[in-house]
TIFI-258593 format. One record per residue: residue in three letters; y, x, z of N, C-alpha, C in turn. Coordinates in steps of 0.05 Angstrom, whole numbers, plus 5000, padded with zeros to 4 digits. Example, Ala and Ser with C-alpha at 12.3 -4.5 7.8 and 13.67 -1.06 7.14 Angstrom:
REM residues 2
ALA488652645156491052465156493452645156;SER495552575142497952735143500152585157;
END
This chain:
REM residues 402
UNK673513200949675213270972677313470963;UNK679713410968681913590960682313800981;UNK682314060971682814290989685714360988;UNK686714401012689614471014689814751026;UNK690914951011691315231020694115261031;UNK694115391055696715451068697215751066;UNK699415841057700216131054702616191072;UNK702216411088704416491105705316771096;UNK707716821093708817081085708317301106;UNK707617541096707117771114709817881123;UNK710017921148712618031158713318301145;UNK715718341141716718591128715918841143;UNK715918831170715219071185712419161180;UNK710518971178707719041173707419171146;UNK708719061126708619181100709719461099;UNK711719511114712919781115711019981128;UNK709619901149707620081162705320141143;UNK704419941128702219991109703020181087;UNK705520151078706520331057706720621067;UNK707520641092707820921103705121051106;UNK703020901112700421021116699321131090;UNK700021021068699021111042700721311028;UNK702521441041704321631029703421921031;UNK700821961038699722241039700222391064;UNK701122261086701422401112698822421126;UNK698522641141696022691156696422641185;UNK695122431196695522371224694422591242;UNK695422591266694522791286691522751290;UNK690022981290687122971295685522991270;UNK686722961245685322981220685623261209;UNK684223321187684323591175687223661168;UNK687923911174690624001168692424001192;UNK691523911216693123911240691323971264;UNK692524031287691024071312692323911333;UNK690723781350691823611371693523771390;UNK695923671395697623781416698824051408;UNK698624141383699624401375701324371350;UNK703324541347705024531323703424611299;UNK704224521275702724591251702724881246;UNK704825041253705025321248705625471274;UNK703425551290703925681316704825971312;UNK706526071331707526341329705226541336;UNK705226791325703126981331703027041361;UNK700627091371700327151400701527421406;UNK702727451429703927701437701827861453;UNK701428121446699428291459700828551466;UNK699828671489700828931497699129151485;UNK700329351473698929561459699929831469;UNK698130031467698830311472698430461447;UNK700230641442700030811418698631071426;UNK696531131412694831371418696531621414;UNK696631791435698132041433696332261444;UNK695632461428693932681438695432831460;UNK693932901482695033041504693233271513;UNK694333461527692733671538691633591566;UNK689033591569687833511594686533741609;UNK686733731636685233921653682633791660;UNK680433921652677733801657676933881686;UNK675933681700675033721727672433581732;UNK671033661753668733521763669433411791;UNK669033161796669733041821667233011839;UNK667433101864665233101882666032991909;UNK664232851923664832761951664432991970;UNK666032991992665833212011666733132039;UNK666133312058667033272086668533522095;UNK670533472111672133692121670733822145;UNK670634082146669434232168671234462176;UNK671334512202672934732213671834992203;UNK673535182198672635442189671035592210;UNK671935562235670435672258670435482281;UNK668235452295667935282318666835442341;UNK668135432364667235572387666935382411;UNK664535372422664035212446664635392470;UNK666535302486667235452510665235372532;UNK663635572542661635512562661935702586;UNK661035602609661235752634659335992633;UNK660436232642658736462645658736552674;UNK659936392691659836442720659336172734;UNK657736182756657135932770659135902794;UNK660335662795662235612817663735352812;UNK665335282831666935042830669335082813;UNK669934902794672234922777674734852793;UNK676635042794679035002810681334882793;UNK681534962768683934892753683434902723;UNK684734702709684734712679687534812672;UNK687735012654690235142648691135102620;UNK690434892607691334842579691834542575;UNK693334472555693834192547691734112527;UNK690433892532688333792514689633722487;UNK688233812465689233762438691333962429;UNK691834162445693934362437692634602423;UNK694334762411693435012399693235222420;UNK691135382420690735592439690235852423;UNK690736072436690336342424688036482436;UNK687036682421684736832431685436972457;UNK683536952476683737072503685636912522;UNK686636682513688336522531686536412553;UNK687536412578685936302600685936002599;UNK683535882600683235592598682435462624;UNK680635592639679735482665679635702686;UNK679835622710679535802733677335702751;UNK675135852752672935792771673435942797;UNK672535822819673035952846671936232846;UNK673736432849672936712847672136842873;UNK672236692896671836822922669236972924;UNK667036852916664436982918664337232900;UNK665437212876665337442858667237662867;UNK669437592880671237792891669837952914;UNK668337802930666837932952664738122941;UNK663338042921661338212908662638462896;UNK664938422884666338652872667238852894;UNK668338752915669238932937666839082949;UNK664538942952662139072963661139292944;UNK661239232918660439432899662239672899;UNK664839632903666739852905666040032929;UNK665539902952664840052976662240202973;UNK660340082961657740222957658140462939;UNK659740442918660240662900661740882915;UNK663640812931665141022946663241172964;UNK661441032978659441162995657641352979;UNK656741262956655041432939656541672929;UNK659041642922660641872912661042072935;UNK661341972960661642162982659042312987;UNK656742172986654242312989653742512967;UNK654642442942654342632920655942882925;UNK658342842935660043082940658743262961;UNK657543152982656243313002653843452991;UNK652343312974649943432962650743662943;UNK652943632929653843842911654644092927;UNK656044042949656844272966654444422977;UNK652444272986650044392997648544552975;UNK648444432951647044572930648444832922;UNK651144832921652545072914652245292936;UNK652245202962651945402984649145522983;UNK647145352979644445452979643945632955;UNK645345582933645045752910645946042916;UNK648246052931649346312938647546462958;UNK646546312978644746422998642146512987;UNK641146352967638546422955638646692941;UNK641046762931641247022916641047262935;UNK641847212961641647432980639447393000;UNK637647212993635347143010636147023036;UNK638546883036639446753060637946493066;UNK636946363045635246123047632946153028;UNK630946003033628646023015629245892988;UNK627645962969627945842942627345542943;UNK625545462961624845182964627245022974;UNK628645132993631044993004633144962982;UNK633445162966635345142944634544922924;UNK632044912917631044712898631244432910;UNK630744412936631044142949633944052948;UNK635844232951638744162950639444072922;UNK638344212901638944122874637843842868;UNK635443782878634143522874635843302888;UNK636843362912638443172927641043112912;UNK642143322900644643282884644143102861;UNK641943142846641342972823640742682832;UNK639442642854638942372864641542232870;UNK643442382883645942262889647642202864;UNK647342372844648642312818647642052806;UNK644942022807643741772796644641532812;UNK644941562838645841342855648741262848;UNK650341462843653141402835653241252809;UNK651541332789651441192764650540902767;UNK648540862785647540592790649740422803;UNK651140542822653240392836655540332818;UNK656140512799658240452779657440212762;UNK654940202754653939972738654139712754;UNK653539732779653739492797656639402799;UNK658439602801661239532802662239402776;UNK661339502754662039382728661039102726;UNK658539052735657438782735659038592753;UNK659738692776661438532794664138472782;UNK665238662767667838622754667538412732;UNK665338432717664938232695664737952707;UNK663137922728662737662740665437552751;UNK666937732762669637652772671337562749;UNK671137712727672737632703671837372691;UNK669137322692668137072681669136822696;UNK670136862720671336642735673836542721;UNK675136712705677336622689676336582661;UNK675936332653674736262627676936272606;UNK676536442585678536482564677536372538;UNK679436342519678836242492677636462476;UNK675336412463674036622446675336652419;UNK676736442409678136462384680736302386;UNK682436342367684936182365684335932349;UNK685535712357685135462343686135232360;UNK685234992353686034752367683734662386;UNK684434622411682434552431682334252435;UNK680034152440679633862444680033792473;UNK678733572481678933482509677233662527;UNK677933682552676333822572673833672578;UNK671533812577668933682582668033712611;UNK669733822628669133852656671733832672;UNK671633712695674033662710674133842735;UNK676533872747676834022771675033912793;UNK673734092808672034012829669033992821;UNK668534002795665833992785664534272786;UNK661934282787660534542789659934632761;UNK660934872754660335002728657935192733;UNK656035172716653535332719653235532697;UNK652935782704652335992684649435962675;UNK647635872692644835842685644535632663;UNK645835402666645735182647647735222624;UNK649435422626651535472607653135212602;UNK654335112624655834862623658034872601;UNK657934672583660034652562662534542574;UNK664734692569667334622581669334512562;UNK669334602537671134512516670234622489;UNK671434522468670834612441673434682427;UNK673534912414675835012399675035022370;UNK676834912352676334922324678635052309;UNK678035222291680035352275680635182250;UNK683035072248683734872228685434982205;UNK686335222207687935332185687335632181;UNK686035692158685235502136682835342145;UNK682035152128679834962135677934942111;UNK675434882117673334852096672934562089;UNK672134512064671134252056668534302041;UNK666434172051663734202039663133972021;UNK662734021996662033821976659033831970;UNK657933601962655133591954654833491926;UNK653033601911652433511884649533571878;UNK648433421859645633461851645333741839;UNK642833831840642234101829642734101799;UNK642233871785642733861756645733881751;UNK647433741766650333761763651334031770;UNK649934161789650734431797650434631773;UNK648234591758647734751734649934711713;UNK650734451709652834391690655434511699;UNK656034491725658534611735658634911731;UNK656435041737656335331733656835411704;UNK655535261686655835321657658735271648;UNK659835041658662634981650664535191660;UNK664135281684665935491695665535761681;UNK663035821674662436071660663636061632;UNK663635821619664735801592667735851591;UNK669135801614672035841615672736111627;UNK670736281630671336551640671536571670;UNK670536381685670636381714668836591726;UNK669236641752667536831766664736721769;UNK662736891773659936791777659836591800;UNK658436361794658236151814660735981817;UNK662736041800665235891801667035971824;UNK666536191837668236271860671136311850;UNK672936191866675736211859676835981842;UNK675035801833675935571818677835391834;UNK679935281822681835111837680634841843;UNK681334741867680334471875682734311885;UNK682834061876684833861886683433661903;UNK684633591926683333391944684733121942;UNK683032911942683932631944683132531971;UNK685032451988684532372015683432092016;UNK682632002041681431742044683231512036;UNK685831542038687631322031688431332001;UNK687131511986687631521957689831721949;UNK691331831968693432021962692232301956;UNK693732461941692832721934694032921955;UNK692333091966693233291985695133491972;UNK697233561986699433711974698533991965;UNK696734121980696034391973693334401959;UNK693034581940690534621926688934841940;UNK686234821937684535021949682935161927;UNK681035311936679335461917676435461926;UNK674635481907671835491912671135761924;UNK669835771947669236021960666236071964;UNK664635851961661835891967660135671954;UNK657835741943655935551932653235621944;UNK651935431957649435491971647335581951;UNK645435741961643335851944640735701947;UNK640835491963638435331968638935041962;UNK636934911948637134621942635734471964;UNK637034271975635834101996633433951984;UNK631034001993628733871982628633571986;UNK629933482007629833192013631733041995;UNK634033151988636033011972636433121944;UNK635433371939635833501914638733581909;UNK640233611930643133671928643733961936;UNK646034061928646934321934649734301947;UNK650334471966652934471979654834671966;UNK657234571960659334741949661634731968;UNK662734971976664834981996667435071984;UNK669534931992672235001984673935072009;UNK675935232005677735312027680535222021;UNK681935102041684534982036686435072059;UNK688935122052690935162073691434902088;UNK691934922114692234672130694234722153;UNK696534822145698534892165699434652182;UNK699634422169700634182184698334032198;UNK695834142196693534022209693033732200;UNK693633672175693133412164690133362160;UNK688733572151685833552148684433602174;UNK682733412182681333442208678333432203;UNK676833582218673933592215672733312215;UNK670933262196669533002195670732812175;UNK673232862165674432692145672932692119;UNK672732452107671532422080673732462059;UNK673132632039675032682018673532701992;UNK675032701970673832761944675232991931;UNK673733181921674933421909674533431879;UNK676633521866676533551837676633851831;UNK674433951821674134231815674834271786;UNK676834441780677634491753675534661739;UNK674634551716672534701700673534791673;UNK675934721666677034811640679234621631;UNK679834631605681934461594681034371566;UNK682134141557681634031531684233981517;UNK685034151498687534111484687333871464;UNK689633731461689833511442687633311445;UNK687133231470685133031476686232751470;UNK684432571460685132301455684132131478;UNK685931981491685231811513686131521508;UNK684731331520685331051518684930921545;UNK686630731554686230601579683430461581;UNK682230481604679530361607679630051603;UNK681929931610682129641607682029551578;UNK682529731560682429651532679829701518;UNK677829801533675229871521673129671531;UNK671529571512669329391519666729511508;UNK664529421518661829521510660029281504;UNK658329321484656329121478653829161494;UNK651729001488649229011504647929281502;UNK648429431481647229691477648929921489;UNK651229841501652930051512654930171493;UNK655030071468656830181448659730091455;UNK661530291457664230231464665830161439;UNK667829981442669529901420672229811431;UNK674229811413676929721421677929541399;UNK679929371406681329211387684029341381;UNK684629371355686929521346688729341330;UNK691229421327693129281310693829461287;UNK693329361262693829531238696729501230;UNK697329621207700029621197701129351190;UNK699329161184700128881178700128711203;UNK699928831227699828691253697428501255;UNK695228581242692828421244690828571262;UNK689128421275687228531295684728641280;UNK683928891287681529011277679829111300;UNK677229121296675429231317674529501308;UNK674529691327673729971320671730071341;UNK669430171332667430291350668430581357;UNK668130661382668930921391666731051407;UNK666931311411665131461429666831571452;UNK665931521476667331621500665731841513;UNK667132041525665732261537666432311566;UNK668632221576669432291603671532091612;UNK672132091638674131921650676432101661;UNK678832031653681232171663682931971678;UNK682631951704684131751719683231471711;UNK685031311699684331051689684031051659;UNK683531281647683331311618680531411611;UNK679531311588677231431576678031651557;UNK676631871558677032081538675332011514;UNK676531981490675231891466674432141449;UNK671832161444670932391428670932331398;UNK670832081390670932011362671731711359;UNK672931651336673631371331676531301331;UNK678231471344681031421345682631671337;UNK684931631326686731851320689531791330;UNK691231991331693931961341695531761325;UNK697231611338698931421324697831141322;UNK695231101326694030831324694730671349;UNK694730401345695530221367693030071377;UNK692530091403690229961415691229741434;UNK690029501432690729281449689529321477;UNK691229301498690229331525691029091542;UNK692628911532693428671546693528441527;UNK692428211535692327971518689827961501;UNK687728111508685328111491684027841489;UNK684327681510683027421510684427221492;UNK686727291482688227101465687927151435;UNK686427361428686327431399683427461390;UNK683127471364680527531352680927701327;UNK678727811317678927991294680027841270;UNK682027951257683327831234685827671241;UNK686327611266688627461274691127631271;UNK693327491265695927631264697227611292;UNK698227841302699227841329702027971329;UNK703327941352705928071356705628291377;UNK705428541368704928761387707428841402;UNK707228891428709428991444708329221460;UNK710029421466709029651482708129561509;UNK705829671517704629601543706229741565;UNK707029581586708629691608706729841627;UNK707130101630705430261647705430171676;UNK707730051684707929971712706029741718;UNK705029601697703229381702700429481706;UNK699929731699697229841701696729941729;UNK694129951737693530071764694230361763;UNK695130471786695930751787693630931779;UNK694231121761692131311752691831541772;UNK689431641773688931871790690232111777;UNK690832311792692132551782690232701764;UNK691032761739689632911718686933011726;UNK685032831731682332911737680432801716;UNK678532951708676532871688673732911699;UNK672232691700669532711710667532651688;UNK665732831682663732781661662032541668;UNK661632361649659832131652658232101627;UNK656231931628654631881605656131701586;UNK656331781559657831611541656431351536;
END
């Protein structure tokens, strides 16, 4: 059987493609390339901060509540119907300013009666004195008996005692009449009236009528554990402060995060530890001319305990910790390559860690773009824009565990 072979020429295009495949080119997806990426990618751009030693004011931050320096409860000392309120609620009042008027009619009648009784007693005393003087003269010439003279002296003394008693009654009546005009015991800001016109004010029940609080200056009471209190005392003593830290400067941070414009000073540290909480109260005093601080407000106080010259700080966002709590940062060396450095931290200054070891001035720490790099990678460092960072708290340093 004869075999017949048919040959068809390979198209030129197919031969060209086969030749191109064997010319040493590496297709996408094989060694030497990466899918969807250029063969030579540009270095990743990262934000860095250059470490610069600074002088820090060391502080301890404590939670606190605002309290009035003095609080006076205005209560009734006379019983009667309230006729009039003589102040504006929420206004400032001065010491001895009249606040309420209680019906004085009954007290005025008692006062007038006491006056009349005293006048009668004084008249009787005058008569007794005259009789005693006359009998004294007559007794010398035997004009009256000695007994009559002694009886006249006794009557004089009785009338003198009666006058003293009636004077005391008149003073009591005058006080009760005065109590009908309720006055402010201290200067300060008065709250709302707790009793209305027409209501019965009772001296027996000491009816509460209003509350006055002295707001300038004003107190802020801070609480801290007894252990932290010992640390605070030692820190203040080390900087030459007064015993117990009295006079130490305090800065307030208000509820909305703003810093109070005026600084205060430490004036009192309690001598007793609360057994239930193990805490100690520390009191600061602040000027409050504009009445911005109100009793009951929650604030945070930064008590200055000293200063640390040439301190090394690094933004918290640039510090990471491993499972053991060891802190580290990623740095950019002179060759723009990423290095990892272990550091020791000792305190927080606003949004910064205070570094006790591991960093020196002039070194560059990565704080932005950490997720795009790894140790040994070449990067393009750019200065970190401070405006992109969260606002830092004002120069405050709070001791924490490293």
